[in-house]
C-alpha positions as CSV (number, residue, x, y, z in Angstrom):
1,M,110.4,94.3,161.4
2,S,108.9,98.3,161.4
3,D,109.4,100.6,157.8
4,A,110.4,103.8,159.8
5,P,113.8,105.4,159.6
6,K,116.0,104.5,162.2
7,T,116.4,108.1,164.7
8,R,118.7,108.5,167.0
9,P,117.5,109.2,171.5
10,K,118.5,113.2,172.5
11,V,121.5,112.5,174.6
12,P,122.2,115.0,177.2
13,E,125.7,117.2,176.7
14,G,127.6,115.5,179.0
15,K,130.0,117.7,181.4
16,S,132.5,116.4,184.3
17,R,135.4,118.4,185.9
18,F,137.8,119.2,182.2
19,V,135.2,117.4,179.6
20,K,132.2,118.4,178.1
21,T,131.0,115.6,175.2
22,T,127.8,117.3,173.0
23,Q,126.4,114.8,170.8
24,Q,125.7,115.9,167.1
25,A,123.2,116.0,165.1
26,P,123.3,113.7,161.9
27,N,124.7,113.0,159.2
28,A,123.4,112.1,155.8
29,K,124.1,108.4,156.0
30,G,122.2,108.7,160.2
31,F,125.9,108.6,161.4
32,V,125.3,110.6,164.6
33,G,128.4,111.7,166.4
34,Y,129.6,113.4,169.6
35,K,132.0,116.4,169.8
36,T,134.3,116.8,173.1
37,T,135.7,120.2,174.0
38,W,138.5,119.9,176.9
39,E,139.3,122.1,179.4
40,P,142.8,122.8,179.8
41,F,145.1,121.2,183.2
42,Q,146.8,124.3,184.2
43,K,147.8,127.6,183.9
44,E,149.9,129.0,181.4
45,V,152.3,131.4,182.9
46,P,154.2,134.0,180.8
47,Y,158.9,133.5,181.1
48,K,160.2,136.0,182.5
49,T,164.3,136.7,182.2
50,P,165.7,136.0,185.7
51,K,167.2,138.3,186.9
52,K,171.4,139.0,186.4
53,P,173.7,138.7,189.1
């Protein structure tokens, strides 16, 4: 076996309609995490009180 430290290859940013995934930097133990960012599915409209009869 090799004595070289294990490294993960750089993964390109993943994009889809509502999700974006990016690779994070490795921590002290060598764990490489991924950050997932969700885009909103629907628009939020401010509430308006209905007209009184």
